[in-house]
N, C-alpha and C positions, 0 to 999 in steps of 0.2 A: 621669478618674473612672470607677470601675467599680461596677455594681450587679447583684445577682443576684436573680431573681424565680422562684418556684416555679410550675410549671404542669404540664400533661400533654397527651399526644396519644393517639389511639386507633388500635389495630391489631387488626382483627377485632372482637371484642366485649370486648376488654380495654384498659385504660388503661395508659400507660407514662409514668413520671415524666420531665419535661423541665425542666431548669434553664436558664432564659433569662438569659444573661450579656450585659450591655450595657456597652460601653466607648466613651466619648466623649473624643476626644483631638485634638491638633493635626493639621492637614493640610487638604487641599482638601475642601470640603463633599461628603460622599458617604454612602452607606448600603450596607453590605455584610452579607450574612446567610450564616452558616456552619452546618454541622450537618445536612446532607442535607435541606433543605427542598424540597418539590415546588413546582410552578409556582404553585398557589393559595396556598401558604404564603409563597412568595417575594414575592407581590404585597402582602404586609402592609406593605412599606416605604412604599407610596403611601397605603394606607388609614390607617396610623398617623400619618404626617406630616399628612395633611389633617385627621384627627380632633383632633390636638393643637392645630393652628392654629385650627380652628373652635371649640374650647373656650376660646379666649382665652389659651392658654398659648404659650410661646415654643419654637421648634424650634432646636436648636443649629446654628450656622453653622460646624460643624466635622465631623470624620470620625467617623461612627457605625458601630461594628462590633457585630453581634449574633451570638452563638454559641448554638446550640440543642444543649445537651449532654444525654445522650451522643450521639455521632455514629454509633451502631451501627445505627440504624433510621431509615427515612425519616419525616419529619414532613409531614403533609398537612392540608389544610383551613385554615380561618381562626380556629380556636379559640385560637391563641396571640397574637392581636392585642392583647388587653387586657394580657397579661403583658409584651409587648414595649413597649407605650406606658408602662406603669408603670415598667419598667426605664429607659427613656429619661428620664422625669421625675425618677426618683431619681438617675440619674447626672449630671443637670444641676442637682441640688439644688432642684428645684421640689417634690419630695416628700422627707420625712425617710426615709432608708434604714431607720432603726429601726422605722418603722411597717410594714415589709414582713415583719418577723420573725413566723413562725408562721402566715403567710397564703399562700394560693395563689390564682391568678387564671385564669379561663377565659371567653372570650367573643369575639365578632367586633365590630369597630368599624365604624360607618358613617362616611361622610365628614363628617357633621355632628357627630360626637362621640358619637353614640348607641351603646349597647352592645346588640348583637343576639344572639338565641339561636343556638346551634350544636348540631349533632348530636354525641352522645357525652358529654354532661356527666356522666351517671351513672357510666360507666366511668372518666372522668377523676377524679372525686371518689373513686372506689373505690381509686385508687392509694395515697392516704394519707387515709383518712376522718377522721383525728384532727386535721387542720389546719382552720383557719378558711378556708373557701372563699368567694370573691367571684365570683358568677356573674350572668348576665343575669336580669332579673326573671322572664322567662318560663320559666326553667329551675330555679327555686327548689324546685319540688315534687319533681322527680326527683333533684335533688342532696340534698335533705333525706331522701329515702328511703334513701340510701346512707351519708350522713355521720353520724359520731358526734359531730362538733364543731358549731360554729355555722356556719350558711350565711347569707351576706349577699347581698342583691340590690342591683344597681346599674343605673340606667337610662341613665346617660351618664358619660363620662369626667370632665366638669366636676363632676358630683355626687360622684364618687369623690375628687377633689382637695379639694373642700369638706369632706368628712367627715374626711379625713386631716389637714386643717388645723385641725379643731376648730370649724369654722363651721357644721356641719350634723351631723345624726345619721343613722344607718343607717335606711333605710326597708324595710318588708317588702312584698313583692309582694301585691297584693290578691287575685290569683287562685291563690295558692299553697295547695294542699290542706293542711289541718291535719295535722301529723304526717307529712307526705310521702305520705299515702295518697290514691289517686284515688277521690274520692267519687262522681263522676258516671259511672255504668255504663251502657253501651249496652244497649238492650232486646234480649232474645233471643227467637228464634222458639219458639213453643209446639208441642209434639207433638200437642196436641189438634186442630190444623189438619189433621192427616193422617187421611184417611178409609180405613178398612179396613186392609189390609197387616199382618195379625197376625204373620206370620213375620218380616217386615222390622223391625217394631217391637220384637219380642223380640230380634232380633239387635242392634239399636241399644242396648237395655237391657243386654244381656250385654257388649257392647263397653264401655259406660260403667262397668259394675260391675267388670270385670276389667282394663281398659286394653288390650283386644285390638284388633289391626288388622282392618279390615273392608272388604270389597269387595262392592259392589252390582252385579249384572248384570241388565239388563232393557231392554225396548223404550223408545223415546223417549216421554216423557210418563207413564211409570209412577210417577214420584215419587222417583227415586233422589236427585236433588239436594235436593229438599224434605226428605227424611229425613236426609241427611247434615248439612244446615245446622242441624238440631235437636239434634245430639249435644252441642255446647258447653253447651246449657241443661240437660243431664243430669249435667254434671260439677260437683263441689264446687269451692269457692274454692281457690286455690293456697296451699300453705303458705308461710311467710315466706321460706325459703331459695330455693324455686323462684320465688316472686314477685320476689325480688331479682335472680335470674339473668335472668328474662324482662325486667325493667326495664332491665338492663344491655344486653341484646341489642337491644331496641327503641330504646333511646336511641342506641346506636352506629349503627343503621340510619336514624336520623332519623324514626322513626315512633312515638316514645314517648308515653305518656300524661302528664298533668301530675303524676303521683305514682307511688307503688308500684302495680304491676300486681297485681290481686287475682283477676281472672277468667281462665280458660284462653283463650289466643288462638286465633283461627280464621283460617287462611290458605288461600286458594284460587287458586293461580297459574294463569294461562292455559296452554293446551296448547302454545302456541308458545314457552314459556319455554325458555331455554338451560340448559345444565348449570351455568354460572356463576351464573345467576339463582337456581337451586335450592340449590346448595351454598354459594355465596358466593365472594368473591374480588375480582379486579380487578388491573390491571397495576401500579398505584402505590399505590392505596388499597384495602386488603382490607376488605370490608364483609360483614356476615352475609347469607346467602341465605334463601330461603323456609323451608328446613327448620330453620334456627336461629330464625327469627322465629316458627315454630310450636312452639318448645320449651315444654313444659308444657301444650300444648293439642292442637289438631287440625290436621293438614295434609290438605286435601281436594283430590284430583286428579280433576276432572270430565273426562269424555271421555278416560279413560286410554289408549284405543286410538289417540288422535290424538297423544299425546306421542311424541317420538323415543325409540326403544328405548335408545339410549345415555344419554339423559337420565334415564330411569326407573331404569336400573341404578346410577346414582350414589347412589340412596337406600339401597342395600343395606348400606353401611358404617354409616350412621347408625341403621338399624333394628336392627342387632346390638349396636352399642357405645354408642349414645346421644350420640355426639359426631361431629363432622366435622372433618377436617384438610385444610388448604389449604397447599400448599408452594410457595414461590417461591425464587429463587436466593439471596436475602439473608435470608430469614426463613421461619419455619414457624409457622402459626397454627392453634390448635385452638379450636373453638367448640362450645357445648352444642347438642344436637339430639335431645332425647328427646321424641318426640311420638307421637300416635296417627295412623296413616295410614288414611284413608278414601278409597277409590277408587270411581268409578262408570264403567261402560262399557256400550256396546251389545254384544250377542252377535255381531253381524255388521255390515258396512258400512251396510246399510239399517235395521238395528235390529229386524227382525221375526223373525229366528232360524228360518228354514225353515218359516214358517207357509204352508200350501198356498194358492196363489193370491195371496199377499201378499208373501212374501220373494222378491226378485229376485236374490239372491246365489247364485253357484255355490259348490261345495265349495272350490275353489281360492282364491277371493276371501275366503271366510270364514276359511280356514286362514291366509292371509297377514295378515288383520286381527288375528286372535287371537295370532299369533306375535309381534306387537309387544310383548306382555307375556311376558317371559321366565319360564321355569319356576322358577328360583331366586327371582324376585321374587314370583310367585304363591304359592310355598310359604311365604312369610313372612306371608301373610294368615291369621290364625286363623279368620276367618269369611268365607265366600264364599257369598253368598246371592242367589238369583234373586228379582227384584222384578217381579211381573206387574202389568199394568194393573188398577186397582181395579174392583170390580164396579160396575155402573151404579147398583144400588140403594144402595150405600154412598155414592156421590157425590151422589145426589139426596135422600138421606134427611134431610140437614140436621143429623144427630146428630153432635156432636163426640166425638172419641175421648178416651181417657184423657189427662189433661193432663201436662205435664212435671213439675209439682209433685208429682203422685202417684207418678210413676215415680222421681223423685229420692229420695223417702223410702226406696224399696227399694234403690236404688243406693248410697245413703249407708250403709245398714245392712250391705250386702254388702261394701263397701270397708272399713268399720270392722272387720268380722269378719276380713278378710284381713290388714289392717295389724296388728291387735292380736295375732293368733295366729301369723302368719308373718313380720311385719315388712316386707311388700312386697305389691304387687298380684299377682294370679295370673298375669298376662302375663309377670312377671319371674321366676317360679319356675324354678329349674334342676333338673337331674336328681335330685340328692340331696333337695331340698325336695319334688319331685314324689313321690318314693318315700315320703316321710313324710306328705304332706298330700293326695295323690291316688292312694292305693293302689288297685289294680284288683282287683275280685272275679273269680270264675271266668268269669262271663258276659262281663264287660268285656274280660278278657284274650283270650278266644276270639274276640270280635268284632274286636278290633284285630289279632290275629294273622292272621285271615282277610283283612283289608284290606291288610296289608303283604305277605302271600304272593302276593296277586293283583296286586301292584304299584300299588295305588291310594293308598298312603300311604308317604311317605318317613320316615326317622328323625326329621327335623325336624317333619314333620307329626304324627307319633306323639306327641311331647311337646306340640305345640300343641293337639291334641285333648284331651289330659288336662287342660291348663290351662283350656280352655273348659268341660270337664265339672266341674271344681272350682268355676268361677264359677257354673254352673247350680246346683250344690249349695248355694253360699252364698246365692244368690237365693231358694232354696227353704227356707232356714233350717236346712239339714242340718248337724248338729254332728259327724257321723262324719268320720274322716280318710280314708275310702275313697270311691271313686265306683263306682256299680254300672253294669250293662249298659245300663239305660234312659238314664242320664245320658250315657254314651259314645255311644249311638246318636243321642241328640239333638244332641250336639256334632258327630258325623259328618254328620248331615243338614244342618247349617249350614255344611258345608265341601264339599258335593258338586259345586258348579259348577266346571268346568274339570278335574275328575279324568278318568281315562282312560275312564270309562263315559259321562260327559256332556261332550261337546265343545262343545255350544251352550249 
């Protein structure tokens, strides 16, 4: 007897359809699995057998062969357990094969027959969202966010058999968000907690309004990390398409929310992270890295000077293309990675940047420390701002600064102006769009020409300064399609750190 059951596996942040074919025939009792299963997937033979017996069902005393089609990519993880068990039950006529039509199954089986959550349910369902998917109760929210059809939750294999036999009805998970949307949102840090720091606060607002990459440089305790962690609170909710992409990525990595992701993610990997941790990958199971998990949100690299230079340079492709590609011998995986990069670093190993009587670093150690940040990477930061320690009076005054809610209102207006008139955020404007929406007057042209002739500004930096100037104009409510010398001068002042005039 042969039975076919629809399921899916995950590769990178995408699902791939898997047809689980089960044949039960004469021969010595055995269990054979074909179709490039990895070791964790191959262990399903023991989990499935124990779950079937624990559910009061019978296991065939014959030869069982399972084929995971197509055999062109490796299947990994335990997400195919439920489909394999259903296929065995259908092949042994303990389930009606007709009941499997139009349905797909995903979930891990416990030895007691329980159906457990697995990573990647959202991209699995995304393979064919029109099917009726049967998933673990804990995964209903993320599956519902993707599926166009009905999503059924199941807590155990025995419950599934009872439903198919007509002796029970489908149950809905109690914790599944209505409509697949994640209702419980984590609290965000408020910008009102920051004392002083007017330039850094302005840079944070500009970054939020235009989608610009931002680098903070300053002494320890100046508030660089505190400022960076408040950027997500200045960003609007994700649009539906981006939220869907973020949900897929987080689900594939096993860090998903109970439903559709609506808030921009914030990722802050440790400086000891490897290239694979940032970009993603793996020898057998390709998983999203930190830059894909930050898709649609913020990637914060604290202590950038402590990251390995080769690790930092892996960011350059994603910063330019918004995607990251991971190649292996048998497959090639592309994952979304459009994020805002925020970095924080000390200006020297001790952090005091040449302060007389305080800084203990010589010129050689300072140069070695800063050289860990390559020129091409630094050039991709639209904003490079020095953060000084706040004034004592600001710290002791007890007066709270402007709140995130007040800043958000300006950010939303500026972003809306950019989207409505240009169809994109200012950070994404290319040369033709810049010539149309960020035309330079005579003073601005003269200022930029002087910077480039002196070698202080590259061609890439020239375009990035114009983008920042356009964002400053939007925040000021300027309707003109040109930017003047004052706006360009302000944009240059927020890019002065690490140019050839200012080494520290």
